[in-house]
Structures are given as C-alpha cells and as structure tokens.
C-alpha positions as protocol buffer text, in pm:
chain_id: "A"
residue {
  index: 1
  type: MET
  ca { x: 974 y: -2153 z: -141 }
}
residue {
  index: 2
  type: ASN
  ca { x: 948 y: -2504 z: -296 }
}
residue {
  index: 3
  type: ASN
  ca { x: 666 y: -2600 z: -490 }
}
residue {
  index: 4
  type: THR
  ca { x: 605 y: -2981 z: -484 }
}
residue {
  index: 5
  type: ALA
  ca { x: 328 y: -3226 z: -615 }
}
residue {
  index: 6
  type: THR
  ca { x: 186 y: -3468 z: -347 }
}
residue {
  index: 7
  type: HIS
  ca { x: -134 y: -3661 z: -387 }
}
residue {
  index: 8
  type: SER
  ca { x: -481 y: -3565 z: -262 }
}
residue {
  index: 9
  type: THR
  ca { x: -587 y: -3837 z: -4 }
}
residue {
  index: 10
  type: THR
  ca { x: -944 y: -3818 z: -139 }
}
residue {
  index: 11
  type: THR
  ca { x: -889 y: -3840 z: -526 }
}
residue {
  index: 12
  type: ASN
  ca { x: -522 y: -3945 z: -560 }
}
residue {
  index: 13
  type: THR
  ca { x: -480 y: -3669 z: -798 }
}
residue {
  index: 14
  type: PRO
  ca { x: -171 y: -3431 z: -785 }
}
residue {
  index: 15
  type: CYS
  ca { x: -216 y: -3173 z: -516 }
}
residue {
  index: 16
  type: PRO
  ca { x: 14 y: -2871 z: -524 }
}
residue {
  index: 17
  type: THR
  ca { x: 198 y: -2785 z: -212 }
}
residue {
  index: 18
  type: VAL
  ca { x: 396 y: -2495 z: -82 }
}
residue {
  index: 19
  type: ARG
  ca { x: 690 y: -2534 z: 158 }
}
residue {
  index: 20
  type: LYS
  ca { x: 828 y: -2233 z: 338 }
}
residue {
  index: 21
  type: GLN
  ca { x: 1077 y: -2248 z: 611 }
}
residue {
  index: 22
  type: ILE
  ca { x: 1068 y: -1970 z: 865 }
}
residue {
  index: 23
  type: GLY
  ca { x: 1352 y: -1982 z: 1128 }
}
residue {
  index: 24
  type: LYS
  ca { x: 1356 y: -2350 z: 1249 }
}
residue {
  index: 25
  type: THR
  ca { x: 983 y: -2424 z: 1143 }
}
residue {
  index: 26
  type: THR
  ca { x: 874 y: -2541 z: 808 }
}
residue {
  index: 27
  type: TYR
  ca { x: 532 y: -2471 z: 692 }
}
residue {
  index: 28
  type: ILE
  ca { x: 381 y: -2712 z: 429 }
}
residue {
  index: 29
  type: VAL
  ca { x: 49 y: -2585 z: 266 }
}
residue {
  index: 30
  type: ARG
  ca { x: -134 y: -2818 z: 35 }
}
residue {
  index: 31
  type: VAL
  ca { x: -362 y: -2634 z: -227 }
}
residue {
  index: 32
  type: HIS
  ca { x: -724 y: -2756 z: -306 }
}
residue {
  index: 33
  type: PHE
  ca { x: -967 y: -2599 z: -552 }
}
residue {
  index: 34
  type: SER
  ca { x: -1323 y: -2713 z: -512 }
}
residue {
  index: 35
  type: GLN
  ca { x: -1470 y: -2832 z: -847 }
}
residue {
  index: 36
  type: THR
  ca { x: -1825 y: -2724 z: -732 }
}
residue {
  index: 37
  type: ALA
  ca { x: -1730 y: -2365 z: -624 }
}
residue {
  index: 38
  type: LYS
  ca { x: -1961 y: -2091 z: -740 }
}
residue {
  index: 39
  type: GLU
  ca { x: -1718 y: -1810 z: -696 }
}
residue {
  index: 40
  type: THR
  ca { x: -1379 y: -1775 z: -905 }
}
residue {
  index: 41
  type: MET
  ca { x: -1037 y: -1702 z: -731 }
}
residue {
  index: 42
  type: GLU
  ca { x: -1060 y: -1348 z: -863 }
}
residue {
  index: 43
  type: ASP
  ca { x: -1414 y: -1290 z: -715 }
}
residue {
  index: 44
  type: LYS
  ca { x: -1310 y: -1427 z: -407 }
}
residue {
  index: 45
  type: ILE
  ca { x: -995 y: -1206 z: -368 }
}
residue {
  index: 46
  type: LYS
  ca { x: -1200 y: -908 z: -451 }
}
residue {
  index: 47
  type: ARG
  ca { x: -1469 y: -981 z: -200 }
}
residue {
  index: 48
  type: LEU
  ca { x: -1197 y: -1034 z: 69 }
}
residue {
  index: 49
  type: LEU
  ca { x: -1045 y: -691 z: -19 }
}
residue {
  index: 50
  type: ARG
  ca { x: -1380 y: -526 z: -21 }
}
residue {
  index: 51
  type: GLU
  ca { x: -1463 y: -670 z: 335 }
}
residue {
  index: 52
  type: GLU
  ca { x: -1121 y: -564 z: 458 }
}
residue {
  index: 53
  type: VAL
  ca { x: -1161 y: -218 z: 325 }
}
residue {
  index: 54
  type: ARG
  ca { x: -1528 y: -190 z: 471 }
}
residue {
  index: 55
  type: LYS
  ca { x: -1380 y: -278 z: 819 }
}
residue {
  index: 56
  type: MET
  ca { x: -1110 y: -9 z: 817 }
}
C-alpha cells in the first residue's frame, strides 16, 4: 500500500490517499475528514461494531 498526498478539489489542501493493487486492478482511496463532524473516529468505529454485533 502506498500513501501519497494529493489535493482536495474544494479546499486545495493535502488529501491523504491510499493506493492498493489487487491483481490487475489498482484502487485509489482519498481520505476526507469533516471539520463539522459531531462524532469522533473512535465513536464511529464503536457504533459500527455495535450495529454489526446487534445484527448477528
């Protein structure tokens, strides 16, 4: 996996990306964090895990 910095199209600030090649396909994922989010990343992960466990 390669981490590179590109720029956000809306703010022209560095936008972290992850590049992963699986077979002959290369996936590029750009990471964006909302400045107005009400939930931390930790809270979001915990919520997603709770929902997944509840479904089981």
